[in-house]
C-alpha positions in Angstrom: 38.4 8.5 -30.1 39.7 7.3 -26.7 40.3 3.7 -25.7 37.2 3.8 -23.4 35.1 5.1 -26.3 36.3 2.4 -28.6 35.6 -0.3 -25.9 32.1 1.1 -25.4 31.4 1.1 -29.1 32.6 -2.4 -29.4 30.3 -3.6 -26.6 27.3 -1.7 -28.0 27.9 -3.2 -31.4 28.2 -6.7 -29.8 24.8 -6.2 -28.1 23.2 -5.0 -31.4 24.5 -8.1 -33.2 23.0 -10.3 -30.4 19.6 -8.6 -30.8 19.5 -8.1 -34.6 21.9 -10.6 -36.1 23.1 -9.6 -39.6 20.6 -6.7 -40.0 23.2 -4.0 -40.6 20.8 -1.1 -40.5 19.2 -2.0 -37.2 22.6 -2.9 -35.7 24.1 0.5 -36.7 21.0 2.3 -35.4 21.1 0.7 -32.0 24.9 1.1 -31.6 24.6 4.8 -32.4 21.7 5.3 -30.1 23.5 3.7 -27.2 26.7 5.6 -27.8 24.7 8.9 -28.0 22.8 8.3 -24.8 25.9 7.1 -22.9 27.8 10.2 -24.0 25.2 12.7 -23.2 24.0 11.1 -20.0 27.5 11.0 -18.5 27.6 13.1 -15.4 23.8 13.5 -15.3 21.6 12.4 -12.4 18.7 11.2 -14.4 17.9 9.8 -17.8 14.2 10.5 -18.7 12.8 8.2 -21.4 9.4 9.2 -22.8 7.4 6.3 -24.4 4.7 8.1 -26.5 1.1 7.0 -26.4 -0.8 5.7 -29.4 1.5 4.1 -32.1 4.6 5.2 -30.1 6.0 7.3 -32.9 5.2 11.0 -32.1 8.0 13.3 -31.3 7.3 15.3 -28.1 6.4 18.5 -30.0 3.7 16.6 -31.9 2.2 14.8 -28.8 -1.0 16.0 -27.3 -0.6 19.0 -25.0 -1.5 17.1 -21.8 1.1 14.4 -22.6 3.8 17.0 -23.2 2.8 18.7 -19.9 3.6 15.5 -17.9 7.1 15.3 -19.4 7.7 19.0 -18.8 6.3 18.8 -15.3 8.5 15.9 -14.3 11.6 17.6 -15.8 10.8 20.8 -13.9 10.3 19.0 -10.6 13.6 17.2 -10.8 15.3 20.5 -11.8 13.8 22.3 -8.8 15.2 19.5 -6.6 18.7 20.2 -7.8 19.0 17.3 -10.3 20.4 17.3 -13.8 18.7 15.2 -16.5 18.7 14.1 -20.1 15.5 13.6 -21.9 15.1 11.1 -24.8 12.2 9.3 -26.5 11.8 5.7 -27.4 9.8 5.1 -30.6 8.0 1.8 -31.1 7.2 2.4 -34.7 7.6 4.7 -37.7 5.5 7.9 -38.3 3.8 7.1 -41.6 0.8 5.2 -42.9 3.1 2.6 -44.4 4.9 2.2 -41.1 1.6 1.8 -39.3 0.5 -0.9 -41.8 3.8 -2.7 -41.4 3.7 -2.6 -37.6 0.0 -3.4 -37.3 0.5 -7.1 -36.5 3.0 -6.4 -33.8 0.9 -3.6 -32.4 -2.2 -5.8 -32.3 -0.1 -8.6 -30.6 1.0 -6.2 -28.0 -2.5 -4.8 -27.4 -4.0 -8.3 -27.0 -1.2 -10.3 -25.4 1.3 -7.8 -24.1 4.1 -9.3 -26.2 6.5 -7.3 -28.4 10.0 -7.8 -29.6 10.7 -4.1 -29.0 10.1 -4.7 -25.2 13.1 -7.0 -25.1 15.2 -4.5 -27.1 14.5 -1.6 -24.8 15.1 -3.8 -21.7 18.5 -4.8 -23.1 19.3 -1.1 -23.8 18.5 -0.1 -20.3 20.6 -2.9 -18.8 23.5 -1.7 -21.0 23.1 1.9 -20.0 22.9 1.0 -16.3 26.0 -1.1 -16.5 28.1 1.6 -18.2 27.0 4.8 -16.4 27.5 4.8 -12.7 24.9 6.4 -10.4 22.5 7.2 -13.2 18.8 6.7 -12.4 16.3 6.2 -15.3 12.7 7.2 -15.3 10.3 5.8 -17.9 7.4 8.1 -18.7 4.5 6.6 -20.5 0.8 7.3 -21.2 -1.9 5.0 -22.5 -0.1 2.4 -24.8 3.2 4.0 -23.8 2.4 3.2 -20.2 1.7 -0.4 -21.1 5.0 -0.6 -23.0 6.9 0.9 -20.0 5.3 -1.7 -17.7 6.2 -4.6 -20.0 9.8 -3.4 -20.0 9.8 -3.1 -16.2 8.6 -6.7 -15.9 11.6 -7.8 -18.0 14.0 -5.7 -16.1 13.1 -7.3 -12.8 15.3 -6.1 -10.0 17.2 -3.5 -11.9 16.9 -0.9 -9.2 18.2 2.1 -11.2 15.0 2.1 -13.4 11.7 3.7 -12.3 8.4 4.1 -14.2 5.6 6.6 -14.2 2.6 5.2 -16.0 -0.7 7.0 -16.8 -3.9 5.8 -18.3 -3.1 2.2 -18.9 -5.5 0.6 -21.4 -7.7 -2.0 -19.8 -6.5 -5.1 -21.8 -3.1 -4.6 -20.1 -4.4 -4.4 -16.5 -4.3 -8.1 -15.8 -0.6 -8.2 -16.8 0.5 -5.0 -15.0 3.0 -5.4 -12.2 3.4 -2.5 -9.8 6.4 -2.3 -7.5 7.8 0.4 -5.2 9.6 1.8 -8.4 6.4 2.2 -10.3 3.7 4.9 -10.1 0.5 3.8 -11.8 -2.2 6.5 -12.2 -5.6 5.3 -13.6 -7.7 8.5 -13.0 -7.1 12.2 -13.5 -9.1 13.0 -10.4 -11.8 14.8 -12.4 -13.7 11.9 -14.0 -13.2 8.1 -14.6 -10.9 7.1 -17.4 -13.0 4.9 -19.8 -9.9 3.4 -21.4 -8.6 2.2 -18.0 -11.9 1.1 -16.5 -13.2 -0.8 -19.5 -16.0 1.6 -20.5 -16.4 0.1 -23.9 -19.2 2.3 -24.9 -17.3 5.5 -24.4 -14.1 4.1 -26.0 -16.0 2.8 -29.0 -17.7 6.2 -29.5 -14.4 8.0 -29.3 -12.8 5.9 -32.0 -15.8 5.6 -34.3 -16.3 9.3 -34.4 -12.6 10.2 -34.8 -12.5 9.7 -38.6 -15.3 12.2 -39.1 -13.4 14.8 -37.0 -10.2 14.0 -39.0 -12.0 14.6 -42.3 -13.8 17.7 -41.0 -10.4 19.3 -40.0 -9.0 18.6 -43.5 -12.0 20.1 -45.2 -11.6 23.2 -43.1 -8.0 23.5 -44.2 -6.7 22.7 -40.7 -5.5 19.1 -40.9 -4.8 17.4 -37.6 -3.1 14.1 -36.8 -5.6 11.2 -36.4 -4.7 10.7 -32.7 -5.7 14.4 -32.0 -9.2 13.5 -33.2 -9.8 10.8 -30.7 -11.8 12.6 -28.1 -12.1 10.5 -24.9 -13.0 12.6 -21.8 -11.2 11.2 -18.8 -8.4 9.7 -20.7 -6.2 12.8 -20.3 -3.7 13.4 -17.5 -2.7 17.1 -17.7 0.0 18.2 -15.3 -2.3 21.0 -14.1 -4.8 18.5 -12.7 -4.1 18.6 -8.9 -4.4 14.8 -8.3 -2.1 14.0 -11.2 0.5 16.5 -10.3 0.5 15.7 -6.6 0.9 12.0 -7.1 3.9 12.4 -9.4 5.6 15.0 -7.1 5.0 12.7 -4.1 6.5 9.7 -5.9 9.6 11.7 -7.0 10.1 13.1 -3.5 9.6 9.8 -1.8 12.2 8.0 -4.0 14.7 10.8 -4.6 14.2 13.7 -2.3 16.4 16.7 -3.1 19.9 16.5 -4.3 21.3 18.4 -1.3 19.6 16.0 1.1 20.8 13.0 -0.9 24.4 14.2 -0.8 24.4 14.5 3.0 22.7 11.1 3.4 19.3 12.3 4.5 16.4 10.2 3.1 
């Protein structure tokens, strides 16, 4: 290990201790995560961080197809513009019923008040990464509750100009807290129909959640079990990359802020 690597590990470990004190497991996890990202992002143009919707615990391959399509569409657009990127995910909770029960109080607190200890942790991570990797731009990608989490992080970061955020389908309780700057793209409609979760259509939202357990049970009885989140059918609360309004807004945002790599290198906006 080089002197630079040792110094970086020491700084990452120090940050972890500031955030988690004597919790050895959490300190080690954060230190390893920061070292891994900094190592793999070195020399890249972008770090893409996907904040999953729902409980914030689904790996990309287990997310809904439309959510995956957004991440894939953004990645492909940057690649066509000549940029290199690293994709990671930020998980807000564990992927088990026990983890959901354990995190329920914090999830409810974030839903109702927009407050979560994990927001501060992610903001601290991003400041660390921006400080130690020159010329790296970061794009947060979030849908639904993931969009709300991304926006909460952006509010804590303030004027950290390396970090941008693409937020789709923000739940209505978070609307009054949302802050949108020139580094934020907020999309509240898929262009086909209103999003009941963004526009406070409580009747449609309640119907989607009250009928979800029956769909979940039905899938299991048919021998084709599905994740509970797959059973929440809310028309309008989906933002597939193939929807023209969704795709065009994101492409315009990326082009406006970054252009193509060849243009950037010669100083053309």
